[in-house]
C-alpha positions as YAML, in Angstrom:
chain: A
units: angstrom
residues:
- id: 1
  name: UNK
  ca: [0.12, -0.04, 0.00]
- id: 2
  name: UNK
  ca: [1.17, 3.45, -0.36]
- id: 3
  name: UNK
  ca: [-0.16, 6.96, 1.12]
- id: 4
  name: UNK
  ca: [-3.06, 8.50, -0.60]
- id: 5
  name: UNK
  ca: [-2.24, 11.89, -2.23]
- id: 6
  name: UNK
  ca: [-4.56, 14.50, -3.52]
- id: 7
  name: UNK
  ca: [-5.12, 14.75, -7.01]
- id: 8
  name: UNK
  ca: [-3.60, 17.82, -9.05]
- id: 9
  name: UNK
  ca: [-7.05, 19.28, -9.24]
- id: 10
  name: UNK
  ca: [-7.93, 18.71, -5.23]
- id: 11
  name: UNK
  ca: [-4.89, 20.19, -3.70]
- id: 12
  name: UNK
  ca: [-5.97, 23.79, -3.27]
- id: 13
  name: UNK
  ca: [-9.30, 22.88, -2.23]
- id: 14
  name: UNK
  ca: [-7.81, 20.24, 0.23]
- id: 15
  name: UNK
  ca: [-5.36, 23.01, 1.82]
- id: 16
  name: UNK
  ca: [-8.13, 25.55, 2.23]
- id: 17
  name: UNK
  ca: [-10.49, 23.10, 3.81]
- id: 18
  name: UNK
  ca: [-7.98, 21.48, 6.24]
- id: 19
  name: UNK
  ca: [-6.80, 24.54, 7.23]
- id: 20
  name: UNK
  ca: [-9.89, 24.85, 9.25]
- id: 21
  name: UNK
  ca: [-9.21, 21.61, 11.12]
- id: 22
  name: UNK
  ca: [-9.20, 23.09, 14.68]
- id: 23
  name: UNK
  ca: [-12.90, 23.85, 14.34]
- id: 24
  name: UNK
  ca: [-13.95, 20.98, 12.18]
- id: 25
  name: UNK
  ca: [-17.28, 19.48, 11.98]
- id: 26
  name: UNK
  ca: [-17.57, 15.82, 13.14]
- id: 27
  name: UNK
  ca: [-18.98, 14.80, 9.81]
- id: 28
  name: UNK
  ca: [-18.43, 15.73, 6.34]
- id: 29
  name: UNK
  ca: [-20.24, 14.50, 3.25]
- id: 30
  name: UNK
  ca: [-17.70, 14.55, 0.15]
- id: 31
  name: UNK
  ca: [-19.75, 14.73, -2.99]
- id: 32
  name: UNK
  ca: [-19.37, 15.18, -6.37]
- id: 33
  name: UNK
  ca: [-19.71, 13.80, -9.91]
- id: 34
  name: UNK
  ca: [-18.83, 10.20, -10.13]
- id: 35
  name: UNK
  ca: [-15.12, 9.54, -11.30]
- id: 36
  name: UNK
  ca: [-13.39, 12.65, -10.36]
- id: 37
  name: UNK
  ca: [-11.60, 11.23, -7.36]
- id: 38
  name: UNK
  ca: [-13.98, 11.49, -4.44]
- id: 39
  name: UNK
  ca: [-12.57, 8.72, -2.59]
- id: 40
  name: UNK
  ca: [-8.90, 9.48, -3.09]
- id: 41
  name: UNK
  ca: [-9.89, 12.66, -1.74]
- id: 42
  name: UNK
  ca: [-11.22, 11.37, 1.34]
- id: 43
  name: UNK
  ca: [-8.26, 8.85, 1.71]
- id: 44
  name: UNK
  ca: [-5.80, 11.54, 1.23]
- id: 45
  name: UNK
  ca: [-7.59, 13.96, 3.80]
- id: 46
  name: UNK
  ca: [-7.89, 11.06, 6.38]
- id: 47
  name: UNK
  ca: [-3.88, 10.85, 6.33]
- id: 48
  name: UNK
  ca: [-3.75, 14.58, 6.57]
- id: 49
  name: UNK
  ca: [-5.84, 14.40, 9.53]
- id: 50
  name: UNK
  ca: [-3.78, 11.67, 11.04]
- id: 51
  name: UNK
  ca: [-0.56, 13.04, 10.08]
- id: 52
  name: UNK
  ca: [1.78, 14.28, 13.17]
- id: 53
  name: UNK
  ca: [3.85, 16.81, 11.17]
- id: 54
  name: UNK
  ca: [1.34, 18.11, 8.36]
- id: 55
  name: UNK
  ca: [2.91, 20.56, 5.73]
- id: 56
  name: UNK
  ca: [0.55, 23.37, 4.57]
- id: 57
  name: UNK
  ca: [-2.38, 20.92, 6.04]
- id: 58
  name: UNK
  ca: [-1.50, 18.07, 3.79]
- id: 59
  name: UNK
  ca: [0.19, 14.76, 5.26]
- id: 60
  name: UNK
  ca: [4.03, 14.96, 5.56]
- id: 61
  name: UNK
  ca: [4.67, 11.20, 4.30]
- id: 62
  name: UNK
  ca: [7.15, 10.95, 6.60]
- id: 63
  name: UNK
  ca: [5.97, 10.45, 10.18]
- id: 64
  name: UNK
  ca: [5.06, 7.46, 11.96]
- id: 65
  name: UNK
  ca: [1.56, 8.07, 11.32]
- id: 66
  name: UNK
  ca: [1.97, 8.42, 7.66]
- id: 67
  name: UNK
  ca: [3.84, 5.30, 7.94]
- id: 68
  name: UNK
  ca: [0.99, 3.38, 9.56]
- id: 69
  name: UNK
  ca: [-1.63, 4.67, 7.39]
- id: 70
  name: UNK
  ca: [0.22, 3.56, 4.33]
- id: 71
  name: UNK
  ca: [0.64, 0.26, 5.64]
- id: 72
  name: UNK
  ca: [-3.11, 0.22, 6.35]
- id: 73
  name: UNK
  ca: [-2.49, -0.23, 10.13]
- id: 74
  name: UNK
  ca: [-3.18, 2.94, 11.71]
- id: 75
  name: UNK
  ca: [-5.25, 2.32, 14.92]
- id: 76
  name: UNK
  ca: [-7.14, 5.36, 14.54]
- id: 77
  name: UNK
  ca: [-8.51, 4.77, 11.01]
- id: 78
  name: UNK
  ca: [-11.29, 2.62, 10.15]
- id: 79
  name: UNK
  ca: [-12.80, 2.04, 6.56]
- id: 80
  name: UNK
  ca: [-16.53, 1.19, 6.59]
- id: 81
  name: UNK
  ca: [-17.56, -0.04, 3.14]
- id: 82
  name: UNK
  ca: [-19.53, -2.94, 1.61]
- id: 83
  name: UNK
  ca: [-17.99, -6.47, 1.92]
- id: 84
  name: UNK
  ca: [-18.11, -6.75, -1.82]
- id: 85
  name: UNK
  ca: [-15.90, -3.57, -2.22]
- id: 86
  name: UNK
  ca: [-13.41, -4.85, 0.47]
- id: 87
  name: UNK
  ca: [-12.89, -7.85, -1.50]
- id: 88
  name: UNK
  ca: [-12.20, -5.92, -4.60]
- id: 89
  name: UNK
  ca: [-9.86, -3.96, -2.71]
- id: 90
  name: UNK
  ca: [-7.90, -7.03, -1.97]
- id: 91
  name: UNK
  ca: [-7.50, -9.80, 0.84]
- id: 92
  name: UNK
  ca: [-5.91, -7.41, 3.54]
- id: 93
  name: UNK
  ca: [-8.77, -4.97, 3.00]
- id: 94
  name: UNK
  ca: [-11.40, -7.49, 3.25]
- id: 95
  name: UNK
  ca: [-9.67, -8.62, 6.42]
- id: 96
  name: UNK
  ca: [-10.00, -5.30, 7.76]
- id: 97
  name: UNK
  ca: [-14.02, -5.37, 7.94]
- id: 98
  name: UNK
  ca: [-13.80, -8.80, 9.75]
- id: 99
  name: UNK
  ca: [-13.73, -7.35, 13.20]
- id: 100
  name: UNK
  ca: [-16.75, -5.56, 12.56]
- id: 101
  name: UNK
  ca: [-18.54, -8.52, 10.99]
- id: 102
  name: UNK
  ca: [-17.44, -11.39, 13.29]
- id: 103
  name: UNK
  ca: [-20.56, -11.85, 15.43]
- id: 104
  name: UNK
  ca: [-22.77, -11.85, 12.32]
- id: 105
  name: UNK
  ca: [-20.50, -14.15, 10.32]
- id: 106
  name: UNK
  ca: [-20.28, -16.53, 13.19]
- id: 107
  name: UNK
  ca: [-23.92, -16.66, 13.76]
- id: 108
  name: UNK
  ca: [-24.88, -17.21, 10.06]
- id: 109
  name: UNK
  ca: [-23.22, -20.59, 10.04]
- id: 110
  name: UNK
  ca: [-22.75, -20.15, 5.96]
- id: 111
  name: UNK
  ca: [-19.47, -19.37, 4.43]
- id: 112
  name: UNK
  ca: [-21.14, -19.50, 0.86]
- id: 113
  name: UNK
  ca: [-23.26, -16.23, 1.12]
- id: 114
  name: UNK
  ca: [-22.53, -13.65, -1.62]
- id: 115
  name: UNK
  ca: [-20.64, -10.72, -0.17]
- id: 116
  name: UNK
  ca: [-22.81, -7.93, 0.85]
- id: 117
  name: UNK
  ca: [-23.32, -4.67, -1.37]
- id: 118
  name: UNK
  ca: [-24.81, -2.84, 1.62]
- id: 119
  name: UNK
  ca: [-22.82, -1.35, 4.45]
- id: 120
  name: UNK
  ca: [-24.64, -3.37, 7.23]
- id: 121
  name: UNK
  ca: [-25.59, -2.26, 10.61]
- id: 122
  name: UNK
  ca: [-23.30, -4.42, 12.47]
- id: 123
  name: UNK
  ca: [-20.50, -2.76, 10.66]
- id: 124
  name: UNK
  ca: [-21.68, 0.44, 12.26]
- id: 125
  name: UNK
  ca: [-22.52, -1.04, 15.73]
- id: 126
  name: UNK
  ca: [-18.93, -2.81, 15.61]
- id: 127
  name: UNK
  ca: [-17.34, 0.74, 15.86]
- id: 128
  name: UNK
  ca: [-18.60, 1.27, 19.26]
- id: 129
  name: UNK
  ca: [-15.69, -0.20, 21.04]
- id: 130
  name: UNK
  ca: [-13.42, 1.79, 19.03]
- id: 131
  name: UNK
  ca: [-15.17, 4.97, 19.93]
- id: 132
  name: UNK
  ca: [-14.89, 4.17, 23.64]
- id: 133
  name: UNK
  ca: [-10.94, 3.53, 23.27]
- id: 134
  name: UNK
  ca: [-8.76, 6.73, 23.46]
- id: 135
  name: UNK
  ca: [-6.99, 7.76, 20.50]
- id: 136
  name: UNK
  ca: [-3.43, 6.51, 19.83]
- id: 137
  name: UNK
  ca: [-1.52, 9.79, 20.53]
- id: 138
  name: UNK
  ca: [-4.22, 12.09, 21.43]
- id: 139
  name: UNK
  ca: [-5.07, 13.17, 18.11]
- id: 140
  name: UNK
  ca: [-7.98, 12.68, 15.67]
- id: 141
  name: UNK
  ca: [-9.90, 9.33, 15.07]
- id: 142
  name: UNK
  ca: [-11.03, 9.23, 11.27]
- id: 143
  name: UNK
  ca: [-14.04, 7.03, 9.97]
- id: 144
  name: UNK
  ca: [-14.02, 6.83, 6.25]
- id: 145
  name: UNK
  ca: [-17.21, 5.45, 5.03]
- id: 146
  name: UNK
  ca: [-17.97, 4.86, 1.37]
- id: 147
  name: UNK
  ca: [-19.93, 4.88, -0.87]
- id: 148
  name: UNK
  ca: [-22.56, 6.35, 1.69]
- id: 149
  name: UNK
  ca: [-25.49, 5.31, -0.70]
- id: 150
  name: UNK
  ca: [-24.62, 1.88, 0.21]
- id: 151
  name: UNK
  ca: [-26.07, 2.53, 3.81]
- id: 152
  name: UNK
  ca: [-29.18, 0.63, 4.19]
- id: 153
  name: UNK
  ca: [-32.19, 1.94, 6.15]
- id: 154
  name: UNK
  ca: [-31.21, 0.23, 9.07]
- id: 155
  name: UNK
  ca: [-27.54, 0.97, 9.03]
- id: 156
  name: UNK
  ca: [-28.03, 4.66, 8.01]
- id: 157
  name: UNK
  ca: [-30.45, 4.98, 11.27]
- id: 158
  name: UNK
  ca: [-27.47, 3.19, 13.25]
- id: 159
  name: UNK
  ca: [-25.31, 5.97, 11.96]
- id: 160
  name: UNK
  ca: [-27.40, 8.72, 12.54]
- id: 161
  name: UNK
  ca: [-27.65, 7.69, 16.14]
- id: 162
  name: UNK
  ca: [-23.93, 7.93, 16.28]
- id: 163
  name: UNK
  ca: [-23.88, 11.52, 14.59]
- id: 164
  name: UNK
  ca: [-26.60, 12.68, 16.90]
- id: 165
  name: UNK
  ca: [-24.13, 12.05, 19.86]
- id: 166
  name: UNK
  ca: [-20.77, 12.11, 18.05]
- id: 167
  name: UNK
  ca: [-17.66, 10.46, 19.62]
- id: 168
  name: UNK
  ca: [-15.06, 12.67, 21.32]
- id: 169
  name: UNK
  ca: [-12.14, 13.49, 18.73]
- id: 170
  name: UNK
  ca: [-13.79, 11.45, 15.94]
- id: 171
  name: UNK
  ca: [-14.42, 12.67, 12.33]
- id: 172
  name: UNK
  ca: [-16.68, 10.94, 9.75]
- id: 173
  name: UNK
  ca: [-15.81, 11.29, 6.24]
- id: 174
  name: UNK
  ca: [-18.75, 10.00, 4.11]
- id: 175
  name: UNK
  ca: [-18.12, 9.92, 0.32]
- id: 176
  name: UNK
  ca: [-21.18, 9.86, -2.11]
- id: 177
  name: UNK
  ca: [-21.96, 10.27, -5.72]
- id: 178
  name: UNK
  ca: [-25.53, 11.15, -5.05]
- id: 179
  name: UNK
  ca: [-26.57, 12.62, -1.55]
- id: 180
  name: UNK
  ca: [-30.24, 12.98, -2.74]
- id: 181
  name: UNK
  ca: [-30.24, 8.94, -2.15]
- id: 182
  name: UNK
  ca: [-29.12, 9.38, 1.47]
- id: 183
  name: UNK
  ca: [-31.67, 9.90, 4.44]
- id: 184
  name: UNK
  ca: [-32.59, 13.66, 4.77]
- id: 185
  name: UNK
  ca: [-31.94, 13.14, 8.67]
- id: 186
  name: UNK
  ca: [-28.48, 11.91, 8.05]
- id: 187
  name: UNK
  ca: [-27.66, 14.64, 5.65]
- id: 188
  name: UNK
  ca: [-28.83, 16.91, 8.41]
- id: 189
  name: UNK
  ca: [-26.07, 15.62, 10.55]
- id: 190
  name: UNK
  ca: [-23.16, 16.34, 8.01]
- id: 191
  name: UNK
  ca: [-21.68, 19.31, 6.48]
- id: 192
  name: UNK
  ca: [-21.31, 19.23, 2.70]
- id: 193
  name: UNK
  ca: [-18.07, 19.41, 0.96]
- id: 194
  name: UNK
  ca: [-18.55, 19.50, -2.66]
- id: 195
  name: UNK
  ca: [-16.01, 18.66, -5.29]
- id: 196
  name: UNK
  ca: [-15.52, 20.30, -8.42]
- id: 197
  name: UNK
  ca: [-14.93, 18.43, -11.86]
- id: 198
  name: UNK
  ca: [-11.50, 19.69, -12.93]
- id: 199
  name: UNK
  ca: [-10.95, 21.92, -15.83]
- id: 200
  name: UNK
  ca: [-10.86, 19.89, -19.07]
- id: 201
  name: UNK
  ca: [-7.21, 21.09, -19.76]
- id: 202
  name: UNK
  ca: [-6.01, 19.72, -16.58]
- id: 203
  name: UNK
  ca: [-7.95, 16.60, -17.01]
- id: 204
  name: UNK
  ca: [-6.60, 15.82, -20.24]
- id: 205
  name: UNK
  ca: [-2.62, 16.54, -18.82]
- id: 206
  name: UNK
  ca: [-3.36, 14.18, -15.95]
- id: 207
  name: UNK
  ca: [-4.68, 11.57, -18.45]
- id: 208
  name: UNK
  ca: [-1.88, 11.81, -20.85]
- id: 209
  name: UNK
  ca: [0.46, 11.54, -17.93]
- id: 210
  name: UNK
  ca: [-1.19, 8.15, -17.34]
- id: 211
  name: UNK
  ca: [-0.50, 7.25, -20.72]
- id: 212
  name: UNK
  ca: [-3.76, 7.26, -21.93]
- id: 213
  name: UNK
  ca: [-4.00, 7.81, -25.84]
- id: 214
  name: UNK
  ca: [-6.99, 9.96, -27.50]
- id: 215
  name: UNK
  ca: [-7.47, 11.32, -23.91]
- id: 216
  name: UNK
  ca: [-9.97, 13.87, -25.24]
- id: 217
  name: UNK
  ca: [-12.37, 11.12, -26.27]
- id: 218
  name: UNK
  ca: [-12.01, 9.18, -23.08]
- id: 219
  name: UNK
  ca: [-12.71, 12.13, -21.15]
- id: 220
  name: UNK
  ca: [-15.93, 13.04, -23.07]
- id: 221
  name: UNK
  ca: [-17.27, 9.51, -22.70]
- id: 222
  name: UNK
  ca: [-16.64, 9.97, -19.15]
- id: 223
  name: UNK
  ca: [-18.39, 13.23, -19.01]
- id: 224
  name: UNK
  ca: [-15.35, 15.02, -17.96]
- id: 225
  name: UNK
  ca: [-14.48, 12.94, -15.09]
- id: 226
  name: UNK
  ca: [-10.80, 12.11, -15.28]
- id: 227
  name: UNK
  ca: [-10.81, 8.80, -13.23]
- id: 228
  name: UNK
  ca: [-13.77, 7.71, -14.99]
- id: 229
  name: UNK
  ca: [-12.21, 8.23, -18.15]
- id: 230
  name: UNK
  ca: [-8.86, 6.01, -16.92]
- id: 231
  name: UNK
  ca: [-10.98, 3.24, -16.06]
- id: 232
  name: UNK
  ca: [-13.09, 3.27, -19.15]
- id: 233
  name: UNK
  ca: [-9.64, 3.26, -21.17]
- id: 234
  name: UNK
  ca: [-8.68, 0.33, -19.40]
- id: 235
  name: UNK
  ca: [-11.60, -1.70, -19.67]
- id: 236
  name: UNK
  ca: [-13.40, -0.79, -23.12]
- id: 237
  name: UNK
  ca: [-11.99, -1.16, -26.67]
- id: 238
  name: UNK
  ca: [-12.76, 2.47, -27.51]
- id: 239
  name: UNK
  ca: [-14.52, 5.52, -26.14]
- id: 240
  name: UNK
  ca: [-17.35, 5.04, -28.58]
- id: 241
  name: UNK
  ca: [-18.41, 1.21, -28.51]
- id: 242
  name: UNK
  ca: [-18.46, -0.19, -31.88]
- id: 243
  name: UNK
  ca: [-21.90, -1.56, -31.34]
- id: 244
  name: UNK
  ca: [-22.93, 1.93, -30.41]
- id: 245
  name: UNK
  ca: [-21.77, 3.13, -33.95]
- id: 246
  name: UNK
  ca: [-23.53, 0.08, -35.64]
- id: 247
  name: UNK
  ca: [-26.77, 1.27, -33.66]
- id: 248
  name: UNK
  ca: [-26.28, 4.99, -34.33]
- id: 249
  name: UNK
  ca: [-25.54, 4.79, -38.13]
- id: 250
  name: UNK
  ca: [-28.80, 3.36, -39.35]
- id: 251
  name: UNK
  ca: [-30.92, 5.48, -37.08]
- id: 252
  name: UNK
  ca: [-29.44, 8.59, -38.60]
- id: 253
  name: UNK
  ca: [-30.33, 7.34, -42.14]
- id: 254
  name: UNK
  ca: [-34.20, 6.63, -40.73]
- id: 255
  name: UNK
  ca: [-33.54, 2.58, -41.14]
- id: 256
  name: UNK
  ca: [-33.75, -0.11, -38.53]
- id: 257
  name: UNK
  ca: [-30.24, -1.45, -37.34]
- id: 258
  name: UNK
  ca: [-29.86, -5.23, -36.91]
- id: 259
  name: UNK
  ca: [-31.29, -5.65, -33.43]
- id: 260
  name: UNK
  ca: [-30.61, -9.33, -33.36]
- id: 261
  name: UNK
  ca: [-26.94, -9.25, -34.31]
- id: 262
  name: UNK
  ca: [-26.44, -6.27, -32.18]
- id: 263
  name: UNK
  ca: [-28.16, -8.12, -29.04]
- id: 264
  name: UNK
  ca: [-25.61, -11.15, -29.83]
- id: 265
  name: UNK
  ca: [-22.85, -8.25, -29.13]
- id: 266
  name: UNK
  ca: [-24.46, -7.05, -25.84]
- id: 267
  name: UNK
  ca: [-25.25, -10.37, -24.69]
- id: 268
  name: UNK
  ca: [-21.26, -10.64, -23.99]
- id: 269
  name: UNK
  ca: [-21.36, -7.45, -21.94]
- id: 270
  name: UNK
  ca: [-22.45, -6.81, -18.44]
- id: 271
  name: UNK
  ca: [-25.86, -5.19, -18.84]
- id: 272
  name: UNK
  ca: [-24.83, -2.28, -16.69]
- id: 273
  name: UNK
  ca: [-21.85, -1.43, -19.23]
- id: 274
  name: UNK
  ca: [-24.09, -1.19, -22.29]
- id: 275
  name: UNK
  ca: [-27.05, 0.44, -20.22]
- id: 276
  name: UNK
  ca: [-24.71, 3.25, -19.24]
- id: 277
  name: UNK
  ca: [-23.41, 3.64, -22.88]
- id: 278
  name: UNK
  ca: [-27.02, 3.92, -24.00]
- id: 279
  name: UNK
  ca: [-27.85, 6.34, -21.30]
- id: 280
  name: UNK
  ca: [-25.07, 8.51, -22.39]
- id: 281
  name: UNK
  ca: [-26.13, 8.47, -25.91]
- id: 282
  name: UNK
  ca: [-29.68, 9.61, -25.31]
- id: 283
  name: UNK
  ca: [-28.07, 12.63, -23.28]
- id: 284
  name: UNK
  ca: [-26.24, 13.46, -26.34]
- id: 285
  name: UNK
  ca: [-29.71, 13.08, -28.58]
- id: 286
  name: UNK
  ca: [-31.57, 15.22, -26.21]
- id: 287
  name: UNK
  ca: [-28.85, 17.88, -26.13]
- id: 288
  name: UNK
  ca: [-28.68, 17.98, -29.82]
- id: 289
  name: UNK
  ca: [-32.37, 18.09, -30.18]
- id: 290
  name: UNK
  ca: [-32.01, 21.20, -28.05]
- id: 291
  name: UNK
  ca: [-29.37, 22.64, -30.36]
- id: 292
  name: UNK
  ca: [-26.67, 21.59, -28.19]
- id: 293
  name: UNK
  ca: [-23.42, 19.91, -28.87]
- id: 294
  name: UNK
  ca: [-22.80, 16.16, -27.95]
- id: 295
  name: UNK
  ca: [-21.36, 15.63, -24.52]
- id: 296
  name: UNK
  ca: [-20.38, 12.02, -24.53]
- id: 297
  name: UNK
  ca: [-19.85, 10.63, -27.92]
- id: 298
  name: UNK
  ca: [-18.60, 13.79, -30.06]
- id: 299
  name: UNK
  ca: [-17.50, 10.96, -32.79]
- id: 300
  name: UNK
  ca: [-21.23, 10.51, -33.38]
- id: 301
  name: UNK
  ca: [-22.12, 14.16, -33.14]
- id: 302
  name: UNK
  ca: [-23.24, 14.14, -36.77]
- id: 303
  name: UNK
  ca: [-25.43, 10.95, -36.93]
- id: 304
  name: UNK
  ca: [-27.00, 11.94, -33.44]
- id: 305
  name: UNK
  ca: [-27.88, 15.37, -34.83]
- id: 306
  name: UNK
  ca: [-29.66, 13.73, -37.67]
- id: 307
  name: UNK
  ca: [-31.51, 11.35, -35.38]
- id: 308
  name: UNK
  ca: [-32.60, 13.73, -32.97]
- id: 309
  name: UNK
  ca: [-33.91, 16.13, -35.68]
- id: 310
  name: UNK
  ca: [-36.14, 13.33, -36.69]
- id: 311
  name: UNK
  ca: [-37.35, 11.84, -33.40]
- id: 312
  name: UNK
  ca: [-39.93, 13.09, -31.20]
- id: 313
  name: UNK
  ca: [-38.36, 14.89, -28.13]
- id: 314
  name: UNK
  ca: [-40.96, 13.48, -25.74]
- id: 315
  name: UNK
  ca: [-40.36, 9.77, -26.84]
- id: 316
  name: UNK
  ca: [-36.50, 10.24, -26.50]
- id: 317
  name: UNK
  ca: [-37.03, 11.64, -22.94]
- id: 318
  name: UNK
  ca: [-39.65, 8.81, -22.00]
- id: 319
  name: UNK
  ca: [-37.01, 6.20, -23.20]
- id: 320
  name: UNK
  ca: [-34.31, 7.95, -21.44]
- id: 321
  name: UNK
  ca: [-36.27, 7.42, -18.00]
- id: 322
  name: UNK
  ca: [-37.11, 3.94, -19.24]
- id: 323
  name: UNK
  ca: [-33.14, 3.16, -19.34]
- id: 324
  name: UNK
  ca: [-32.66, 4.67, -16.03]
- id: 325
  name: UNK
  ca: [-35.22, 2.25, -14.56]
- id: 326
  name: UNK
  ca: [-33.72, -0.62, -16.17]
- id: 327
  name: UNK
  ca: [-30.02, 0.24, -14.94]
- id: 328
  name: UNK
  ca: [-31.47, -0.42, -11.41]
- id: 329
  name: UNK
  ca: [-32.22, -4.09, -12.73]
- id: 330
  name: UNK
  ca: [-28.92, -4.60, -14.55]
- id: 331
  name: UNK
  ca: [-27.60, -6.85, -11.69]
- id: 332
  name: UNK
  ca: [-30.43, -9.02, -11.50]
- id: 333
  name: UNK
  ca: [-30.44, -12.62, -12.68]
- id: 334
  name: UNK
  ca: [-32.50, -12.63, -16.21]
- id: 335
  name: UNK
  ca: [-32.11, -13.74, -19.67]
- id: 336
  name: UNK
  ca: [-29.43, -11.29, -20.70]
- id: 337
  name: UNK
  ca: [-30.01, -11.51, -24.35]
- id: 338
  name: UNK
  ca: [-33.67, -11.17, -24.23]
- id: 339
  name: UNK
  ca: [-33.12, -8.05, -22.13]
- id: 340
  name: UNK
  ca: [-30.70, -6.27, -24.59]
- id: 341
  name: UNK
  ca: [-33.03, -7.46, -27.49]
- id: 342
  name: UNK
  ca: [-36.00, -5.63, -25.71]
- id: 343
  name: UNK
  ca: [-33.77, -2.66, -24.96]
- id: 344
  name: UNK
  ca: [-32.64, -2.22, -28.32]
- id: 345
  name: UNK
  ca: [-36.20, -2.45, -29.76]
- id: 346
  name: UNK
  ca: [-37.19, 0.39, -27.44]
- id: 347
  name: UNK
  ca: [-34.36, 2.50, -28.64]
- id: 348
  name: UNK
  ca: [-35.22, 1.97, -32.17]
- id: 349
  name: UNK
  ca: [-38.78, 2.78, -31.76]
- id: 350
  name: UNK
  ca: [-38.33, 5.95, -30.06]
- id: 351
  name: UNK
  ca: [-35.86, 7.33, -32.76]
- id: 352
  name: UNK
  ca: [-38.15, 6.65, -35.51]
- id: 353
  name: UNK
  ca: [-40.08, 9.55, -37.11]
...
């Protein structure tokens, strides 16, 4: 492991914010566009709050506390996240959550259950003994919770009770893409820290430094979010998926694409991936229909503009809402090919004159 660092577009905001640490709120909700580095900001903030010799408010990287954070064993830092995310982060990270979940795991009698995608109530309750222990060297205690929208109703209410009577010397850093998905009562107990999307020039410079080719196309596909663009470049063949080009071309000509062949291609992809691409395509269609340029797929600008000029705006908006509902079903067991076929048919119908 290594010590988390603030990204270039975060440093100034971090210094200004951390400069107020002597009168810090006990809970902060760090939010903003997905893919701009909110979790990295929160992790670097936790390191800075625990650092014993901060430099201009930021972690020095050289003191004992920074070494403990970097190695993942600082006694005054806890990460609270779904078990599924802990497993993705590695075996050591997964083990970190075992203390909070030991009682439930022992009582379940089953080692074959699927990793939870929620932050469970026992993870919140398991922090009680930590709160009641003195901090290691009399400094802060930091609880890093992400993504906050993974709190279910029970765990959110358990956290709310903690925040109503916050433990001494403890700071909660909650990370969320969508604050509106959190309980209003929980939001009322947190100070908000919105993080801005970096300027395109700064994001492109960073992406190019990461070795991303055609960075502008990937950044557009991610809606201006540089970490999102980096992930897309590592997981997809091109910023504009070939299947989407095959769909958009005939639609622009007023023709029906080969839905069966396209469904065969989508059957090989995670449903969430191709639904997300369709959602971005519909944003472009609606922007084009209003006379605005494409946001996500500039390579398809000419074809999407022709499609938008022919299609009914209300039908496009209705299908965009329908896709949002389907996105919520993307992880459920179903006939993937039939699901893709139905979605593509809906798309074709909405784009016809």
